[in-house]
PDB file of N, CA, C and O in Angstrom:
ATOM      1  N   MET A   1     -34.531 -15.875  53.760  1.00  0.00           N
ATOM      2  CA  MET A   1     -35.448 -15.173  54.144  1.00  0.00           C
ATOM      3  C   MET A   1     -35.807 -15.375  55.409  1.00  0.00           C
ATOM      4  O   MET A   1     -34.958 -16.213  55.715  1.00  0.00           O
ATOM      5  N   LYS A   2     -36.554 -15.191  56.526  1.00  0.00           N
ATOM      6  CA  LYS A   2     -36.710 -15.693  57.879  1.00  0.00           C
ATOM      7  C   LYS A   2     -38.197 -15.974  57.827  1.00  0.00           C
ATOM      8  O   LYS A   2     -38.900 -15.109  57.306  1.00  0.00           O
ATOM      9  N   THR A   3     -38.875 -17.281  58.388  1.00  0.00           N
ATOM     10  CA  THR A   3     -40.197 -17.388  58.939  1.00  0.00           C
ATOM     11  C   THR A   3     -40.583 -16.388  60.019  1.00  0.00           C
ATOM     12  O   THR A   3     -39.815 -16.237  60.969  1.00  0.00           O
ATOM     13  N   GLU A   4     -41.418 -15.876  59.964  1.00  0.00           N
ATOM     14  CA  GLU A   4     -41.948 -14.991  61.553  1.00  0.00           C
ATOM     15  C   GLU A   4     -42.331 -15.858  62.517  1.00  0.00           C
ATOM     16  O   GLU A   4     -43.065 -16.764  62.125  1.00  0.00           O
ATOM     17  N   LYS A   5     -42.073 -15.846  63.560  1.00  0.00           N
ATOM     18  CA  LYS A   5     -42.167 -16.985  64.872  1.00  0.00           C
ATOM     19  C   LYS A   5     -43.665 -16.928  64.897  1.00  0.00           C
ATOM     20  O   LYS A   5     -44.126 -15.826  64.602  1.00  0.00           O
ATOM     21  N   ILE A   6     -44.447 -17.788  65.159  1.00  0.00           N
ATOM     22  CA  ILE A   6     -45.776 -17.071  65.853  1.00  0.00           C
ATOM     23  C   ILE A   6     -45.970 -17.385  67.262  1.00  0.00           C
ATOM     24  O   ILE A   6     -45.866 -18.458  67.857  1.00  0.00           O
ATOM     25  N   LYS A   7     -46.356 -15.911  67.775  1.00  0.00           N
ATOM     26  CA  LYS A   7     -46.266 -15.709  69.267  1.00  0.00           C
ATOM     27  C   LYS A   7     -47.736 -16.247  69.716  1.00  0.00           C
ATOM     28  O   LYS A   7     -48.509 -17.044  69.184  1.00  0.00           O
ATOM     29  N   GLY A   8     -47.790 -15.613  70.710  1.00  0.00           N
ATOM     30  CA  GLY A   8     -49.151 -15.919  71.994  1.00  0.00           C
ATOM     31  C   GLY A   8     -49.658 -17.040  71.749  1.00  0.00           C
ATOM     32  O   GLY A   8     -49.069 -18.096  71.515  1.00  0.00           O
ATOM     33  N   PRO A   9     -51.651 -16.670  71.835  1.00  0.00           N
ATOM     34  CA  PRO A   9     -52.204 -18.179  71.986  1.00  0.00           C
ATOM     35  C   PRO A   9     -52.232 -18.773  70.960  1.00  0.00           C
ATOM     36  O   PRO A   9     -52.587 -19.950  70.901  1.00  0.00           O
ATOM     37  N   ALA A  10     -51.748 -17.863  69.618  1.00  0.00           N
ATOM     38  CA  ALA A  10     -51.928 -18.911  68.479  1.00  0.00           C
ATOM     39  C   ALA A  10     -50.589 -19.443  68.153  1.00  0.00           C
ATOM     40  O   ALA A  10     -50.272 -19.392  66.965  1.00  0.00           O
ATOM     41  N   SER A  11     -49.727 -19.956  69.012  1.00  0.00           N
ATOM     42  CA  SER A  11     -48.604 -20.576  69.162  1.00  0.00           C
ATOM     43  C   SER A  11     -48.720 -22.016  69.563  1.00  0.00           C
ATOM     44  O   SER A  11     -47.906 -22.906  69.315  1.00  0.00           O
ATOM     45  N   TYR A  12     -49.821 -22.115  70.203  1.00  0.00           N
ATOM     46  CA  TYR A  12     -50.305 -23.456  70.989  1.00  0.00           C
ATOM     47  C   TYR A  12     -51.028 -24.316  69.668  1.00  0.00           C
ATOM     48  O   TYR A  12     -50.896 -25.539  69.616  1.00  0.00           O
ATOM     49  N   PHE A  13     -51.831 -23.538  68.568  1.00  0.00           N
ATOM     50  CA  PHE A  13     -52.583 -24.227  67.686  1.00  0.00           C
ATOM     51  C   PHE A  13     -52.516 -25.250  66.994  1.00  0.00           C
ATOM     52  O   PHE A  13     -53.335 -26.162  66.889  1.00  0.00           O
ATOM     53  N   PRO A  14     -51.461 -25.102  66.475  1.00  0.00           N
ATOM     54  CA  PRO A  14     -50.897 -26.900  65.952  1.00  0.00           C
ATOM     55  C   PRO A  14     -50.975 -28.356  66.983  1.00  0.00           C
ATOM     56  O   PRO A  14     -51.400 -29.479  66.711  1.00  0.00           O
ATOM     57  N   SER A  15     -50.378 -27.810  68.256  1.00  0.00           N
ATOM     58  CA  SER A  15     -50.691 -28.878  69.357  1.00  0.00           C
ATOM     59  C   SER A  15     -52.010 -29.436  69.888  1.00  0.00           C
ATOM     60  O   SER A  15     -52.213 -30.579  70.298  1.00  0.00           O
ATOM     61  N   ILE A  16     -52.953 -28.319  69.798  1.00  0.00           N
ATOM     62  CA  ILE A  16     -54.186 -28.228  70.146  1.00  0.00           C
ATOM     63  C   ILE A  16     -54.793 -29.005  69.213  1.00  0.00           C
ATOM     64  O   ILE A  16     -55.781 -29.695  69.467  1.00  0.00           O
ATOM     65  N   GLU A  17     -54.277 -28.941  68.166  1.00  0.00           N
ATOM     66  CA  GLU A  17     -55.372 -29.433  67.071  1.00  0.00           C
ATOM     67  C   GLU A  17     -54.900 -30.992  67.022  1.00  0.00           C
ATOM     68  O   GLU A  17     -55.658 -31.940  66.818  1.00  0.00           O
ATOM     69  N   LYS A  18     -53.304 -31.080  67.282  1.00  0.00           N
ATOM     70  CA  LYS A  18     -52.894 -32.508  67.124  1.00  0.00           C
ATOM     71  C   LYS A  18     -53.092 -33.463  68.423  1.00  0.00           C
ATOM     72  O   LYS A  18     -52.852 -34.669  68.365  1.00  0.00           O
ATOM     73  N   THR A  19     -53.610 -32.730  69.752  1.00  0.00           N
ATOM     74  CA  THR A  19     -53.860 -33.857  70.925  1.00  0.00           C
ATOM     75  C   THR A  19     -55.444 -33.422  70.651  1.00  0.00           C
ATOM     76  O   THR A  19     -56.149 -34.431  70.706  1.00  0.00           O
ATOM     77  N   TYR A  20     -56.039 -32.488  70.434  1.00  0.00           N
ATOM     78  CA  TYR A  20     -57.512 -32.951  70.623  1.00  0.00           C
ATOM     79  C   TYR A  20     -58.364 -33.323  69.408  1.00  0.00           C
ATOM     80  O   TYR A  20     -59.589 -33.368  69.525  1.00  0.00           O
ATOM     81  N   GLY A  21     -57.706 -33.615  68.143  1.00  0.00           N
ATOM     82  CA  GLY A  21     -58.013 -33.607  66.717  1.00  0.00           C
ATOM     83  C   GLY A  21     -59.004 -32.950  66.371  1.00  0.00           C
ATOM     84  O   GLY A  21     -59.978 -33.469  65.827  1.00  0.00           O
ATOM     85  N   ARG A  22     -58.922 -31.932  66.588  1.00  0.00           N
ATOM     86  CA  ARG A  22     -60.292 -30.880  66.182  1.00  0.00           C
ATOM     87  C   ARG A  22     -59.847 -29.684  65.457  1.00  0.00           C
ATOM     88  O   ARG A  22     -58.922 -29.018  65.922  1.00  0.00           O
ATOM     89  N   PRO A  23     -60.404 -29.362  64.397  1.00  0.00           N
ATOM     90  CA  PRO A  23     -59.638 -27.796  64.139  1.00  0.00           C
ATOM     91  C   PRO A  23     -60.026 -26.428  65.508  1.00  0.00           C
ATOM     92  O   PRO A  23     -60.968 -26.376  66.298  1.00  0.00           O
ATOM     93  N   VAL A  24     -59.040 -25.632  65.339  1.00  0.00           N
ATOM     94  CA  VAL A  24     -59.214 -24.687  66.286  1.00  0.00           C
ATOM     95  C   VAL A  24     -60.644 -23.609  65.826  1.00  0.00           C
ATOM     96  O   VAL A  24     -61.350 -23.121  66.708  1.00  0.00           O
ATOM     97  N   ALA A  25     -60.817 -23.440  64.835  1.00  0.00           N
ATOM     98  CA  ALA A  25     -62.308 -22.901  64.779  1.00  0.00           C
ATOM     99  C   ALA A  25     -63.315 -23.504  64.944  1.00  0.00           C
ATOM    100  O   ALA A  25     -64.260 -22.718  64.881  1.00  0.00           O
ATOM    101  N   GLU A  26     -63.777 -24.982  65.212  1.00  0.00           N
ATOM    102  CA  GLU A  26     -64.498 -26.145  65.997  1.00  0.00           C
ATOM    103  C   GLU A  26     -64.732 -25.366  67.453  1.00  0.00           C
ATOM    104  O   GLU A  26     -65.823 -24.929  67.820  1.00  0.00           O
ATOM    105  N   TRP A  27     -63.490 -25.279  68.207  1.00  0.00           N
ATOM    106  CA  TRP A  27     -62.974 -24.663  69.471  1.00  0.00           C
ATOM    107  C   TRP A  27     -63.529 -23.553  69.774  1.00  0.00           C
ATOM    108  O   TRP A  27     -64.376 -23.477  70.664  1.00  0.00           O
ATOM    109  N   GLN A  28     -63.106 -22.493  69.041  1.00  0.00           N
ATOM    110  CA  GLN A  28     -63.659 -21.213  68.765  1.00  0.00           C
ATOM    111  C   GLN A  28     -65.521 -21.341  68.844  1.00  0.00           C
ATOM    112  O   GLN A  28     -66.321 -20.925  69.682  1.00  0.00           O
ATOM    113  N   GLU A  29     -65.666 -21.953  67.820  1.00  0.00           N
ATOM    114  CA  GLU A  29     -67.401 -21.862  67.788  1.00  0.00           C
ATOM    115  C   GLU A  29     -67.608 -22.641  69.137  1.00  0.00           C
ATOM    116  O   GLU A  29     -68.285 -21.868  69.815  1.00  0.00           O
ATOM    117  N   LEU A  30     -67.475 -23.278  69.551  1.00  0.00           N
ATOM    118  CA  LEU A  30     -67.976 -23.946  71.053  1.00  0.00           C
ATOM    119  C   LEU A  30     -67.560 -22.982  72.153  1.00  0.00           C
ATOM    120  O   LEU A  30     -68.213 -23.192  73.175  1.00  0.00           O
ATOM    121  N   VAL A  31     -66.476 -21.762  72.297  1.00  0.00           N
ATOM    122  CA  VAL A  31     -66.135 -21.381  73.119  1.00  0.00           C
ATOM    123  C   VAL A  31     -67.201 -20.016  72.811  1.00  0.00           C
ATOM    124  O   VAL A  31     -67.439 -19.225  73.724  1.00  0.00           O
ATOM    125  N   ARG A  32     -67.887 -19.816  71.243  1.00  0.00           N
ATOM    126  CA  ARG A  32     -68.579 -18.598  71.545  1.00  0.00           C
ATOM    127  C   ARG A  32     -70.347 -19.214  71.570  1.00  0.00           C
ATOM    128  O   ARG A  32     -71.104 -18.346  71.135  1.00  0.00           O
ATOM    129  N   LYS A  33     -70.881 -20.176  71.884  1.00  0.00           N
ATOM    130  CA  LYS A  33     -71.556 -21.075  71.575  1.00  0.00           C
ATOM    131  C   LYS A  33     -72.329 -20.679  73.427  1.00  0.00           C
ATOM    132  O   LYS A  33     -73.533 -20.535  73.637  1.00  0.00           O
ATOM    133  N   HIS A  34     -71.304 -20.595  74.417  1.00  0.00           N
ATOM    134  CA  HIS A  34     -71.534 -20.094  75.886  1.00  0.00           C
ATOM    135  C   HIS A  34     -71.551 -19.036  76.014  1.00  0.00           C
ATOM    136  O   HIS A  34     -72.168 -18.660  77.010  1.00  0.00           O
ATOM    137  N   TYR A  35     -70.874 -17.877  75.073  1.00  0.00           N
ATOM    138  CA  TYR A  35     -71.041 -16.650  75.572  1.00  0.00           C
ATOM    139  C   TYR A  35     -72.148 -15.976  76.595  1.00  0.00           C
ATOM    140  O   TYR A  35     -73.077 -16.764  76.770  1.00  0.00           O
ATOM    141  N   PRO A  36     -72.289 -14.899  77.226  1.00  0.00           N
ATOM    142  CA  PRO A  36     -71.184 -14.190  77.650  1.00  0.00           C
ATOM    143  C   PRO A  36     -70.607 -15.116  78.900  1.00  0.00           C
ATOM    144  O   PRO A  36     -70.339 -14.582  79.977  1.00  0.00           O
ATOM    145  N   ALA A  37     -70.521 -15.832  78.792  1.00  0.00           N
ATOM    146  CA  ALA A  37     -69.644 -16.521  80.165  1.00  0.00           C
ATOM    147  C   ALA A  37     -68.306 -15.861  80.130  1.00  0.00           C
ATOM    148  O   ALA A  37     -67.683 -15.722  79.077  1.00  0.00           O
ATOM    149  N   LYS A  38     -67.718 -15.312  81.699  1.00  0.00           N
ATOM    150  CA  LYS A  38     -66.542 -15.127  81.630  1.00  0.00           C
ATOM    151  C   LYS A  38     -65.050 -16.032  80.828  1.00  0.00           C
ATOM    152  O   LYS A  38     -65.018 -17.140  80.292  1.00  0.00           O
ATOM    153  N   HIS A  39     -64.284 -15.319  80.978  1.00  0.00           N
ATOM    154  CA  HIS A  39     -62.928 -15.852  80.511  1.00  0.00           C
ATOM    155  C   HIS A  39     -62.435 -17.050  81.233  1.00  0.00           C
ATOM    156  O   HIS A  39     -62.044 -17.987  80.536  1.00  0.00           O
ATOM    157  N   MET A  40     -62.388 -17.178  82.715  1.00  0.00           N
ATOM    158  CA  MET A  40     -61.895 -18.636  83.623  1.00  0.00           C
ATOM    159  C   MET A  40     -63.035 -19.264  83.687  1.00  0.00           C
ATOM    160  O   MET A  40     -62.916 -20.344  84.264  1.00  0.00           O
ATOM    161  N   GLU A  41     -64.579 -18.924  83.166  1.00  0.00           N
ATOM    162  CA  GLU A  41     -65.525 -19.929  83.183  1.00  0.00           C
ATOM    163  C   GLU A  41     -65.194 -20.678  81.803  1.00  0.00           C
ATOM    164  O   GLU A  41     -65.142 -21.893  81.997  1.00  0.00           O
ATOM    165  N   LEU A  42     -64.980 -20.358  80.604  1.00  0.00           N
ATOM    166  CA  LEU A  42     -64.814 -20.960  79.337  1.00  0.00           C
ATOM    167  C   LEU A  42     -63.896 -21.421  79.632  1.00  0.00           C
ATOM    168  O   LEU A  42     -63.952 -22.582  79.227  1.00  0.00           O
ATOM    169  N   VAL A  43     -62.586 -21.173  80.348  1.00  0.00           N
ATOM    170  CA  VAL A  43     -61.505 -22.397  80.283  1.00  0.00           C
ATOM    171  C   VAL A  43     -61.988 -23.415  81.247  1.00  0.00           C
ATOM    172  O   VAL A  43     -61.298 -24.434  81.194  1.00  0.00           O
ATOM    173  N   ALA A  44     -62.635 -23.449  81.826  1.00  0.00           N
ATOM    174  CA  ALA A  44     -63.303 -24.162  82.679  1.00  0.00           C
ATOM    175  C   ALA A  44     -63.923 -24.988  82.461  1.00  0.00           C
ATOM    176  O   ALA A  44     -63.817 -26.080  83.019  1.00  0.00           O
ATOM    177  N   MET A  45     -64.760 -24.704  81.575  1.00  0.00           N
ATOM    178  CA  MET A  45     -65.595 -25.552  80.238  1.00  0.00           C
ATOM    179  C   MET A  45     -64.689 -26.595  79.679  1.00  0.00           C
ATOM    180  O   MET A  45     -64.636 -27.740  80.126  1.00  0.00           O
ATOM    181  N   LEU A  46     -64.090 -26.220  78.837  1.00  0.00           N
ATOM    182  CA  LEU A  46     -63.144 -26.647  77.962  1.00  0.00           C
ATOM    183  C   LEU A  46     -62.548 -27.882  78.813  1.00  0.00           C
ATOM    184  O   LEU A  46     -62.677 -29.046  78.432  1.00  0.00           O
ATOM    185  N   LYS A  47     -61.860 -27.502  80.046  1.00  0.00           N
ATOM    186  CA  LYS A  47     -61.284 -28.253  80.606  1.00  0.00           C
ATOM    187  C   LYS A  47     -61.769 -29.131  81.307  1.00  0.00           C
ATOM    188  O   LYS A  47     -60.957 -30.021  81.559  1.00  0.00           O
ATOM    189  N   SER A  48     -63.022 -29.305  81.852  1.00  0.00           N
ATOM    190  CA  SER A  48     -64.175 -29.921  82.780  1.00  0.00           C
ATOM    191  C   SER A  48     -65.325 -30.596  81.504  1.00  0.00           C
ATOM    192  O   SER A  48     -65.809 -31.704  81.735  1.00  0.00           O
ATOM    193  N   GLU A  49     -65.634 -30.001  80.438  1.00  0.00           N
ATOM    194  CA  GLU A  49     -65.884 -30.816  79.291  1.00  0.00           C
ATOM    195  C   GLU A  49     -65.590 -30.821  78.177  1.00  0.00           C
ATOM    196  O   GLU A  49     -66.352 -30.498  77.266  1.00  0.00           O
ATOM    197  N   HIS A  50     -64.369 -31.208  78.038  1.00  0.00           N
ATOM    198  CA  HIS A  50     -63.318 -31.771  77.047  1.00  0.00           C
ATOM    199  C   HIS A  50     -62.549 -32.192  76.804  1.00  0.00           C
ATOM    200  O   HIS A  50     -62.142 -32.622  75.725  1.00  0.00           O
ATOM    201  N   GLY A  51     -61.776 -32.147  78.702  1.00  0.00           N
ATOM    202  CA  GLY A  51     -60.437 -32.904  79.212  1.00  0.00           C
ATOM    203  C   GLY A  51     -59.385 -32.005  78.454  1.00  0.00           C
ATOM    204  O   GLY A  51     -58.304 -32.590  78.377  1.00  0.00           O
ATOM    205  N   MET A  52     -59.384 -30.960  77.966  1.00  0.00           N
ATOM    206  CA  MET A  52     -58.435 -29.797  77.643  1.00  0.00           C
ATOM    207  C   MET A  52     -57.294 -29.552  78.634  1.00  0.00           C
ATOM    208  O   MET A  52     -57.887 -29.098  79.612  1.00  0.00           O
ATOM    209  N   GLY A  53     -56.169 -29.590  78.891  1.00  0.00           N
ATOM    210  CA  GLY A  53     -55.193 -28.901  79.342  1.00  0.00           C
ATOM    211  C   GLY A  53     -55.456 -27.636  79.921  1.00  0.00           C
ATOM    212  O   GLY A  53     -56.368 -27.083  79.307  1.00  0.00           O
ATOM    213  N   HIS A  54     -54.920 -26.807  81.069  1.00  0.00           N
ATOM    214  CA  HIS A  54     -55.576 -25.482  81.315  1.00  0.00           C
ATOM    215  C   HIS A  54     -54.687 -24.369  80.218  1.00  0.00           C
ATOM    216  O   HIS A  54     -55.304 -23.443  79.691  1.00  0.00           O
ATOM    217  N   GLY A  55     -53.345 -24.557  79.979  1.00  0.00           N
ATOM    218  CA  GLY A  55     -52.898 -23.702  78.618  1.00  0.00           C
ATOM    219  C   GLY A  55     -53.592 -23.401  77.617  1.00  0.00           C
ATOM    220  O   GLY A  55     -53.946 -22.306  77.180  1.00  0.00           O
ATOM    221  N   HIS A  56     -53.851 -24.914  77.119  1.00  0.00           N
ATOM    222  CA  HIS A  56     -54.575 -25.100  75.640  1.00  0.00           C
ATOM    223  C   HIS A  56     -56.093 -24.637  76.019  1.00  0.00           C
ATOM    224  O   HIS A  56     -56.659 -24.195  75.018  1.00  0.00           O
ATOM    225  N   ALA A  57     -56.448 -24.628  76.529  1.00  0.00           N
ATOM    226  CA  ALA A  57     -57.955 -23.792  77.192  1.00  0.00           C
ATOM    227  C   ALA A  57     -58.122 -22.534  76.860  1.00  0.00           C
ATOM    228  O   ALA A  57     -59.025 -21.978  76.234  1.00  0.00           O
ATOM    229  N   ASN A  58     -56.689 -21.952  77.580  1.00  0.00           N
ATOM    230  CA  ASN A  58     -56.629 -20.540  77.654  1.00  0.00           C
ATOM    231  C   ASN A  58     -56.501 -19.828  76.753  1.00  0.00           C
ATOM    232  O   ASN A  58     -57.048 -18.741  76.564  1.00  0.00           O
ATOM    233  N   ALA A  59     -55.487 -20.587  75.873  1.00  0.00           N
ATOM    234  CA  ALA A  59     -55.058 -20.166  74.357  1.00  0.00           C
ATOM    235  C   ALA A  59     -56.168 -19.851  73.660  1.00  0.00           C
ATOM    236  O   ALA A  59     -56.489 -18.670  73.530  1.00  0.00           O
ATOM    237  N   ILE A  60     -56.801 -20.722  73.196  1.00  0.00           N
ATOM    238  CA  ILE A  60     -58.493 -20.619  72.596  1.00  0.00           C
ATOM    239  C   ILE A  60     -58.861 -19.571  73.160  1.00  0.00           C
ATOM    240  O   ILE A  60     -59.140 -18.534  72.559  1.00  0.00           O
ATOM    241  N   VAL A  61     -58.906 -19.752  74.557  1.00  0.00           N
ATOM    242  CA  VAL A  61     -60.201 -18.499  74.756  1.00  0.00           C
ATOM    243  C   VAL A  61     -59.538 -16.843  74.605  1.00  0.00           C
ATOM    244  O   VAL A  61     -60.088 -15.864  74.100  1.00  0.00           O
ATOM    245  N   ALA A  62     -58.484 -16.922  75.093  1.00  0.00           N
ATOM    246  CA  ALA A  62     -58.033 -15.663  74.992  1.00  0.00           C
ATOM    247  C   ALA A  62     -57.877 -15.226  73.299  1.00  0.00           C
ATOM    248  O   ALA A  62     -57.847 -14.072  72.871  1.00  0.00           O
ATOM    249  N   HIS A  63     -57.795 -16.380  72.560  1.00  0.00           N
ATOM    250  CA  HIS A  63     -57.583 -15.550  71.256  1.00  0.00           C
ATOM    251  C   HIS A  63     -58.573 -15.639  70.792  1.00  0.00           C
ATOM    252  O   HIS A  63     -58.616 -15.097  69.688  1.00  0.00           O
ATOM    253  N   THR A  64     -59.662 -16.187  71.175  1.00  0.00           N
ATOM    254  CA  THR A  64     -61.414 -16.009  70.542  1.00  0.00           C
ATOM    255  C   THR A  64     -62.376 -14.951  71.187  1.00  0.00           C
ATOM    256  O   THR A  64     -63.585 -14.908  70.959  1.00  0.00           O
ATOM    257  N   LEU A  65     -61.452 -13.806  72.312  1.00  0.00           N
ATOM    258  CA  LEU A  65     -61.785 -13.005  73.052  1.00  0.00           C
ATOM    259  C   LEU A  65     -61.551 -11.897  71.756  1.00  0.00           C
ATOM    260  O   LEU A  65     -62.251 -11.116  71.112  1.00  0.00           O
ATOM    261  N   ALA A  66     -60.245 -12.294  71.788  1.00  0.00           N
ATOM    262  CA  ALA A  66     -59.447 -11.249  71.220  1.00  0.00           C
ATOM    263  C   ALA A  66     -59.540 -10.988  69.912  1.00  0.00           C
ATOM    264  O   ALA A  66     -58.976 -10.003  69.438  1.00  0.00           O
ATOM    265  N   GLU A  67     -60.029 -11.561  69.405  1.00  0.00           N
ATOM    266  CA  GLU A  67     -60.516 -11.543  68.020  1.00  0.00           C
ATOM    267  C   GLU A  67     -61.947 -11.168  67.531  1.00  0.00           C
ATOM    268  O   GLU A  67     -62.382 -10.713  66.474  1.00  0.00           O
ATOM    269  N   ASP A  68     -62.546 -11.564  68.797  1.00  0.00           N
ATOM    270  CA  ASP A  68     -64.269 -10.897  68.948  1.00  0.00           C
ATOM    271  C   ASP A  68     -64.147  -9.483  69.451  1.00  0.00           C
ATOM    272  O   ASP A  68     -65.094  -8.719  69.261  1.00  0.00           O
ATOM    273  N   LYS A  69     -63.272  -9.147  69.957  1.00  0.00           N
ATOM    274  CA  LYS A  69     -63.146  -7.556  70.674  1.00  0.00           C
ATOM    275  C   LYS A  69     -62.751  -6.645  69.529  1.00  0.00           C
ATOM    276  O   LYS A  69     -63.514  -5.727  69.229  1.00  0.00           O
ATOM    277  N   GLN A  70     -61.774  -6.799  68.957  1.00  0.00           N
ATOM    278  CA  GLN A  70     -61.028  -6.452  67.746  1.00  0.00           C
ATOM    279  C   GLN A  70     -62.576  -6.314  66.329  1.00  0.00           C
ATOM    280  O   GLN A  70     -62.936  -5.234  65.862  1.00  0.00           O
ATOM    281  N   ALA A  71     -63.068  -7.388  66.027  1.00  0.00           N
ATOM    282  CA  ALA A  71     -64.426  -7.709  65.383  1.00  0.00           C
ATOM    283  C   ALA A  71     -65.240  -6.192  65.597  1.00  0.00           C
ATOM    284  O   ALA A  71     -65.382  -5.379  64.684  1.00  0.00           O
ATOM    285  N   ALA A  72     -65.743  -6.000  67.018  1.00  0.00           N
ATOM    286  CA  ALA A  72     -66.759  -5.205  67.078  1.00  0.00           C
ATOM    287  C   ALA A  72     -66.339  -4.059  67.407  1.00  0.00           C
ATOM    288  O   ALA A  72     -67.152  -3.210  67.772  1.00  0.00           O
ATOM    289  N   SER A  73     -64.500  -3.686  67.330  1.00  0.00           N
ATOM    290  CA  SER A  73     -64.637  -2.160  67.002  1.00  0.00           C
ATOM    291  C   SER A  73     -64.402  -1.267  65.978  1.00  0.00           C
ATOM    292  O   SER A  73     -64.664  -0.073  66.127  1.00  0.00           O
TER     293      SER A  73
END
């Protein structure tokens, strides 16, 4: 039985949790507290205020925005 490989932003989550020591849900909560900021403003906030790398910050923001957009529809 083959395990399906995680693709897209979620593929970064194990690395994000290991690198920054906080679960992804906490990062998503932090992003949501800064709404209605734009995507790149949220990425910049994670980078400048929390020292997150661009790829990791972008993955958190993209996944959170997509999840919230889907929930709203």
